[in-house]
C-alpha positions in Angstrom: 20.1 -27.0 46.7 17.7 -26.5 43.4 15.4 -23.8 43.8 12.5 -26.2 43.9 13.6 -28.2 46.8 14.5 -24.6 48.3 11.0 -23.3 47.7 10.0 -27.1 48.9 11.4 -26.4 52.2 10.5 -22.9 52.9 6.5 -23.5 51.7 6.9 -26.5 54.0 8.3 -24.2 57.1 5.9 -21.6 56.4 2.8 -24.3 56.2 4.1 -25.0 60.2 3.8 -21.6 61.5 0.9 -21.2 59.5 -0.6 -24.4 61.3 0.7 -23.5 65.1 -0.9 -19.8 63.7 -4.2 -21.6 62.5 -4.7 -23.4 66.2 -4.3 -20.2 68.0 -6.4 -18.0 66.2 -8.8 -20.2 64.6 -9.5 -22.5 67.5 -8.8 -20.7 70.3 -9.1 -17.0 69.8 -11.5 -16.8 67.6 -14.1 -19.2 68.9 -13.6 -17.0 72.5 -13.1 -13.7 71.0 -16.2 -13.6 68.6 -20.0 -15.5 69.2 -20.6 -18.2 66.4 -22.7 -15.7 64.4 -20.4 -13.1 64.1 -17.5 -15.7 63.1 -20.1 -17.0 61.2 -20.5 -13.6 59.4 -16.9 -12.6 58.7 -16.7 -16.3 57.3 -19.6 -15.7 55.0 -18.5 -11.9 53.7 -15.1 -14.1 52.5 -16.8 -16.7 51.0 -18.9 -14.6 48.8 -16.4 -12.2 48.0 -14.2 -15.2 46.7 -16.5 -16.7 44.8 -17.5 -13.3 43.3 -13.5 -12.4 43.0 -13.0 -15.7 40.8 -15.5 -14.1 38.4 -13.7 -10.7 38.3 -10.6 -11.8 37.5 -11.8 -13.4 34.5 -9.5 -16.3 34.7 -6.3 -14.5 34.7 -4.9 -17.0 37.9 -4.9 -19.6 35.5 -3.8 -17.8 32.6 -0.6 -16.6 34.3 0.4 -20.1 34.9 -0.4 -21.4 31.4 0.5 -18.7 29.0 3.5 -16.5 31.1 6.0 -18.8 30.0 4.7 -18.0 26.3 5.6 -14.1 27.3 8.6 -13.9 29.9 11.3 -11.9 28.4 12.9 -9.7 31.3 14.3 -7.3 28.8 11.0 -6.6 27.1 9.3 -6.4 30.4 7.8 -9.5 29.8 6.0 -8.1 26.6 3.6 -6.1 28.7 2.6 -9.5 30.1 1.7 -7.9 33.6 0.0 -4.9 32.5 -2.3 -7.1 30.4 -3.3 -9.5 33.3 -4.1 -6.3 35.4 -6.1 -4.6 33.0 -8.3 -7.0 31.7 -9.8 -7.8 35.8 -11.4 -4.1 35.7 -14.1 -5.2 33.2 -15.0 -8.6 35.6 -14.8 -6.0 38.5 -17.4 -3.7 37.2 -19.3 -6.2 36.3 -19.4 -8.2 39.4 -20.1 -5.0 41.3 -23.4 -4.6 39.6 -24.2 -8.4 40.1 -23.7 -7.7 44.0 -25.9 -4.6 44.1 -28.5 -6.5 42.0 -29.0 -9.4 44.0 -28.2 -7.6 47.7 -31.7 -7.5 49.2 -32.6 -11.3 47.6 -29.6 -12.5 50.0 -30.6 -10.3 53.1 -34.0 -11.7 52.8 -32.5 -15.5 52.7 -31.7 -15.2 56.3 -34.8 -15.3 58.5 -33.1 -15.5 61.7 -33.6 -12.0 63.5 -29.6 -11.7 64.3 -28.2 -13.5 61.2 -30.3 -11.0 59.3 -29.3 -7.7 61.0 -25.1 -8.6 60.8 -25.9 -9.4 57.0 -27.6 -6.0 56.7 -25.3 -3.8 58.5 -21.8 -5.3 56.7 -22.9 -6.6 53.4 -21.0 -3.5 51.8 -18.1 -4.9 52.7 -18.2 -7.2 50.0 -17.3 -5.0 47.7 -13.6 -3.6 49.0 -13.0 -7.4 49.6 -13.5 -8.5 46.2 -10.9 -5.5 45.2 -8.3 -7.0 47.4 -8.9 -10.8 46.8 -9.2 -10.3 43.1 -5.8 -8.6 42.6 -4.0 -10.9 45.1 -5.4 -13.9 43.2 -3.8 -12.5 40.0 -0.7 -11.3 41.3 -0.3 -14.6 43.7 -0.7 -17.1 40.8 1.8 -14.6 38.7 4.9 -15.1 41.3 4.0 -18.6 41.5 4.6 -18.7 37.6 7.9 -16.9 38.7 9.0 -19.9 40.5 8.5 -18.4 43.9 5.2 -20.2 45.7 6.7 -20.0 49.1 6.1 -16.3 48.8 2.3 -16.3 48.4 2.4 -19.0 51.5 4.4 -17.0 53.4 2.1 -13.8 52.9 -1.3 -15.8 52.8 -0.9 -18.1 55.7 1.8 -16.5 57.9 1.8 -12.7 57.4 -1.9 -12.3 57.4 -2.7 -14.5 59.3 -0.2 -13.2 62.2 -2.1 -9.8 61.5 -5.6 -11.6 62.0 -4.0 -13.2 65.3 -3.5 -9.6 66.5 -6.9 -8.5 65.5 -8.4 -11.3 67.5 -6.6 -10.3 70.7 -7.9 -6.9 70.4 -11.3 -7.5 70.2 -10.7 -10.8 73.2 -9.6 -8.0 75.0 -12.2 -5.4 74.6 -9.8 -2.9 73.0 -11.8 -2.9 69.7 -15.6 -3.3 69.2 -16.8 -6.0 66.5 -17.9 -3.3 64.0 -13.9 -2.1 64.4 -12.5 -5.5 64.1 -14.4 -6.1 60.7 -13.0 -3.2 59.2 -9.6 -3.7 60.1 -10.1 -7.6 58.8 -11.2 -5.6 55.7 -8.1 -3.4 55.6 -5.7 -6.7 56.2 -6.3 -7.9 52.8 -5.6 -4.9 51.4 -2.0 -4.8 53.2 -1.7 -8.4 51.7 -2.6 -7.2 48.6 0.1 -4.0 49.1 2.4 -6.6 50.1 2.7 -9.1 47.3 3.2 -5.8 45.1 6.1 -4.8 47.2 7.8 -7.9 46.9 7.2 -7.8 42.8 9.1 -4.5 42.8 11.7 -5.6 45.3 12.6 -8.4 42.9 12.7 -6.1 40.2 9.4 -7.9 38.8 6.6 -5.5 38.5 7.1 -5.0 34.7 4.3 -2.6 33.6 5.0 -2.1 29.9 2.9 -0.5 28.1 3.8 -2.2 24.5 1.3 -4.9 24.4 1.9 -5.6 20.4 2.6 -9.4 21.6 -1.0 -9.6 22.1 -1.9 -10.0 18.7 -5.4 -11.0 17.6 -4.7 -15.0 17.4 -3.1 -14.8 20.7 -5.7 -13.0 22.1 -8.7 -15.1 21.0 -6.5 -18.5 22.6 -5.9 -16.7 25.7 -9.7 -15.8 26.4 -10.6 -19.0 25.0 -8.4 -20.7 27.3 -9.2 -18.0 30.3 -13.2 -18.7 29.7 -13.2 -22.9 29.7 -10.9 -22.3 33.0 -12.9 -19.1 34.9 -15.8 -21.4 34.4 -14.5 -25.2 35.8 -12.4 -23.1 38.5 -15.1 -21.1 39.8 -17.5 -23.7 39.7 -14.9 -25.9 41.4 -14.5 -23.2 43.9 -18.5 -22.5 44.1 -18.3 -26.6 45.0 -16.0 -25.9 47.9 -18.2 -23.4 49.6 -21.9 -24.7 48.9 -21.9 -26.9 51.9 -20.6 -23.4 54.3 -23.0 -21.3 52.5 -26.1 -23.8 52.6 -25.3 -24.5 56.3 -25.3 -20.6 56.9 -28.8 -20.3 55.3 -30.5 -24.1 55.7 -29.5 -25.0 59.0 -31.5 -24.1 62.2 -28.9 -21.5 63.5 -27.7 -20.3 60.5 -25.1 -17.8 60.8 -24.2 -19.2 64.0 -24.3 -22.8 62.8 -22.5 -21.5 59.8 -19.5 -20.3 62.3 -19.5 -23.9 64.1 -19.0 -25.5 60.9 -16.5 -23.2 59.2 -14.1 -23.7 62.4 -14.6 -27.6 62.5 -14.3 -27.5 58.2 -10.9 -26.2 59.1 -9.6 -28.6 61.3 -10.4 -30.9 58.6 -9.1 -28.9 55.9 -5.8 -28.7 57.5 -5.2 -32.3 56.2 -4.8 -30.2 52.6 -2.3 -27.8 53.8 0.8 -29.7 53.1 -0.6 -31.0 49.8 -1.6 -27.5 48.8 2.2 -26.4 48.8 3.3 -29.3 46.9 0.5 -28.3 44.2 1.7 -25.0 44.6 5.2 -26.1 43.3 4.2 -29.0 41.1 1.6 -27.2 39.0 3.9 -24.8 37.2 6.2 -27.6 36.3 3.2 -29.2 34.7 2.5 -26.2 32.3 6.6 -26.4 31.1 6.5 -30.0 30.6 3.0 -30.0 28.9 4.0 -26.9 26.8 7.3 -29.1 25.6 4.5 -32.1 25.2 7.0 -34.3 27.9 4.0 -36.7 29.0 6.9 -39.0 30.8 7.7 -35.8 32.9 4.1 -35.0 33.8 3.2 -38.5 34.9 6.6 -38.6 37.4 5.1 -35.5 38.9 1.7 -37.0 39.1 2.6 -40.1 40.7 5.5 -38.0 43.2 2.4 -35.3 43.7 0.2 -37.9 44.8 1.9 -39.9 47.1 3.9 -36.9 48.7 0.2 -35.3 49.4 -1.1 -38.6 50.9 1.9 -39.1 53.4 1.9 -35.2 54.7 -2.0 -35.4 55.0 -2.0 -38.7 56.5 0.0 -38.0 59.7 -2.7 -34.7 60.3 -5.5 -37.0 59.3 -5.1 -39.5 62.1 -4.1 -36.7 64.5 -7.4 -35.2 64.4 -9.1 -38.4 64.5 -7.4 -39.5 68.0 -7.5 -36.1 69.3 -11.3 -35.2 68.8 -12.1 -34.9 72.7 -9.2 -32.4 72.9 -10.4 -30.2 69.8 -13.7 -29.8 71.5 -11.6 -28.8 75.2 -9.8 -26.1 72.5 -12.9 -24.8 70.8 -15.0 -25.2 73.4 -18.5 -27.1 74.2 -20.8 -25.0 71.9 -18.6 -26.7 68.9 -19.5 -30.1 69.8 -22.5 -30.3 67.9 -19.7 -30.1 64.6 -17.0 -32.2 65.7 -17.8 -35.2 63.0 -17.6 -32.5 60.3 -13.8 -32.3 60.9 -13.1 -36.4 60.6 -15.1 -35.9 57.5 -13.6 -33.0 55.8 -10.4 -34.7 56.5 -11.2 -37.6 54.9 -12.7 -35.9 51.7 -9.4 -34.1 51.6 -7.6 -37.4 51.8 -9.2 -38.6 48.7 -8.4 -35.6 47.4 -5.0 -35.9 48.2 -4.5 -39.7 47.0 -5.7 -39.1 43.7 -3.0 -36.3 42.7 -3.0 -33.3 40.1 -5.9 -34.9 38.1 -7.8 -31.7 37.5 -4.2 -29.6 37.0 -3.0 -32.4 34.4 -6.4 -31.6 32.4 -6.5 -28.2 32.7 -3.0 -27.9 31.3 -3.8 -30.6 28.9 -5.7 -29.9 25.1 -8.8 -31.6 27.1 -9.3 -28.2 29.4 -13.1 -27.7 28.5 -13.7 -31.0 29.2 -13.0 -30.0 33.1 -16.0 -27.2 33.0 -18.6 -30.4 32.0 -16.9 -32.7 35.3 -17.3 -29.3 37.4 -20.4 -28.5 36.4 -21.8 -32.2 37.2 -20.1 -31.8 40.6 -22.0 -28.5 41.8 -25.3 -30.1 40.9 -24.2 -32.8 42.6 -23.6 -31.0 45.5 -26.3 -28.5 45.7 -28.9 -31.7 45.5 -27.0 -33.5 48.2 -26.3 -31.1 50.3 -30.1 -30.1 50.1 -31.0 -33.5 50.6 -28.6 -34.1 53.6 -28.4 -30.8 55.9 -32.3 -30.8 56.9 -31.6 -34.4 58.4 -28.1 -34.8 59.4 -27.3 -30.8 60.5 -23.9 -29.8 60.3 -22.8 -33.8 59.7 -24.8 -34.0 56.6 -23.0 -31.3 54.7 -20.2 -32.7 55.3 -21.3 -36.4 53.9 -22.3 -34.8 51.0 -18.4 -33.0 50.8 -16.8 -36.8 51.1 -19.3 -38.1 48.4 -19.0 -35.5 45.8 -15.1 -35.8 46.0 -15.3 -38.9 46.1 -17.1 -39.0 42.7 -15.4 -36.4 41.3 -11.7 -37.6 41.8 -13.0 -41.1 40.2 -13.9 -39.9 37.2 -11.6 -36.9 36.5 -8.3 -39.9 37.4 -10.5 -42.5 35.1 -10.4 -39.4 32.3 -6.9 -39.0 32.6 -6.0 -42.6 32.4 -8.2 -43.0 28.9 -7.1 -40.3 27.5 -3.0 -39.8 28.5 -2.6 -43.5 29.9 -1.2 -42.4 33.0 -2.3 -42.7 36.8 -1.2 -41.9 39.6 -0.8 -45.1 41.6 1.7 -47.6 42.5 3.0 -50.0 45.0 3.7 -47.2 47.6 0.1 -46.2 47.6 -1.2 -49.2 48.8 1.5 -49.3 51.3 0.6 -45.6 52.6 -2.9 -46.8 53.2 -2.2 -49.9 55.2 0.4 -47.9 57.3 -2.4 -45.2 57.8 -4.8 -47.9 58.9 -2.4 -49.5 61.2 -1.1 -46.3 63.2 -4.7 -44.8 63.4 -5.8 -47.8 64.9 -2.7 -47.8 67.6 -3.4 -44.1 68.7 -7.0 -44.8 68.7 -6.3 -47.9 71.4 -3.8 -45.8 73.5 -4.9 -45.4 76.9 -5.4 -41.7 78.4 -3.5 -40.0 80.3 -5.3 -37.9 83.2 -4.5 -34.5 84.1 -4.1 -31.3 82.1 -5.1 -32.2 78.2 -2.4 -31.2 76.5 -0.1 -33.8 78.1 -2.7 -36.5 76.5 -2.6 -34.7 73.2 1.1 -34.5 72.9 1.8 -37.9 74.3 -0.8 -39.7 71.4 0.6 -37.6 68.6 4.2 -38.0 69.6 4.1 -42.0 69.7 1.8 -41.7 66.4 4.2 -39.4 64.6 7.1 -41.7 65.6 5.3 -44.6 64.3 4.2 -43.0 61.2 7.4 -41.6 60.0 9.2 -44.6 61.2 7.0 -46.7 58.8 7.6 -44.3 55.8 11.5 -44.7 56.2 11.2 -48.3 56.7 9.1 -49.5 53.9 10.6 -46.6 51.9 7.0 -45.1 50.5 8.1 -42.1 49.5 11.9 -41.6 48.9 11.3 -38.3 47.7 10.3 -37.3 51.5 12.6 -39.6 53.0 16.0 -38.4 51.0 14.4 -34.7 51.9 14.4 -36.0 55.7 17.5 -37.2 56.0 19.3 -34.4 54.3 17.4 -31.9 56.8 18.2 -34.3 59.9 22.1 -34.0 58.7 22.2 -30.4 58.5 21.0 -30.4 62.2 23.4 -32.9 63.3 26.1 -30.5 61.4 24.4 -27.6 63.3 24.7 -29.1 66.6 28.3 -30.0 66.6 28.9 -26.5 65.7 
C-alpha cells in the first residue's frame, strides 16, 4: 500500500473514532455536564485564542507546506528549518499578548448579560496560555503534514485530545471536579497535545533543531515573509469568517454566552459533514504543493477533481444523516437546544458547498496568484459581518447560519471562477451531477421512511442503515467516485480474508 493510501486509511479510521467521541462528548456529556453559558464560555475562549493564535504564528503554518520541500535535507537537519519556524512566533506572541491585554476591558464590556460578563471576567486570563499551546501546535501539525504524516495530526487532535476532553466532562458530570478545575484542566489538555506532537517528532527523528540558518539568506527570507504575510492575511481573515457567527451570536443574541453555547453545539453537528473532507484535504494539500513546485498543472487538475467528488461523496452521507434525524438530535442534546436545530441543517449545507467546490483556496495559495486570496477573504469577512449583523437580530441563531450559507456560496463561486479563468481548471464533472441526484434521491427516501416506535436509537439506526445502503450502493452502481470505490472494495476483501482466517 502506498504511503498516500496508508495515510488515507488511518485518517478515515481516526475520523470515525473522532465522530463517535464527538457524539458522546459534545452532544451528550457537554450538554449535561455544563450549563449553556459555561459551554459558551469554553467555546468563546478557544475561538478568541485560535483567532489571535493565527496572527501569533505569523504565517508559519502555510510556510511549512510551501517551503519545507526546498529546505528538506535530513543530513543537514533540514538546514535549520524547524528552528526557524519555531523562533519566528516568539515575536508574534509578544505582540498578540499586548493586544489581548489592551482589549480586555473592551471585550468584557461587550457582555451586558450578568452571567456572561461574570464568566468572561473570571476566565479571560485563560486566553494567554491557550495562545501559546495552540500557536505552536498549529505550526508543528503543519510541519508533520509536510512530512506526509497527516494521520498523526488527526489522531492527536481528534482522538487523543478529545478522549481527554471526554474524561474531563465525565469528571465534572459526576461532580468529581468543579467548573473552575475543569477550565484549568482544559487549558492543560492543549499543552499535553502540544507536548505529544513534539514527542512524536523526536520518535521519528524529525525534531531537527539545527543551529545553522545560513540557508535563510536575504532573498529567501524576503520571499518567505512575503508569502507568510499574504497567506497569514488570507488565512486569518478566513478563520475570522469561520468564527464570526459564533462570536456575534455570543454578543448580539439575547442570551449571549448561553445562546453561543447552543449555537456552538448545533454548529458542530453541521460541521461534522466537513470532517471526512478535511482528512482528504490534509493529504491532498502537500501533493498540490509538490505539483505546484514542478509546475505540473495536469496533476493539480486531477487532484482538484478527485478531491471535489470524494469530499462531496463522504460529506453527503453525513449531511443526509443529519437531515433525517433532527428529532433524535434534540432527544440527545436536550430540549434547551431545540431553538438551534436549523443551525445544524444550514451549517451542514454550507459545508457541502465548500466540499463540492474542492480545494480552490489551496490551489490559489500554491500558485503565483496567492496574493489575490487576501482580497477574496477581506470581502468575505465584510459580507459575513454585515449579514450576521443584519440577520441575527431578526432570526436569532438561524440568522447566523443563513449568513454562513450565503457567504460560503458567494465565496466559493468567486474562487472557482477565478481558478478557471487563471488556470483553466475546474473541479466538476458528470460525476458531480450524478452525486447531487443520488443525494437528493436518498434524502427523499430517508425523509418518508415511517417512524419506528419505542427507544429512539432503534429508529435512528433503522433510518441510517437504510440510507447508508442506498447511498453506498448508488455510488458503487454508478461508479461515481472510482477512488473511494476501489478503496472500499480492497478493505472489503481484507475483511473477507480475515474472516476466513
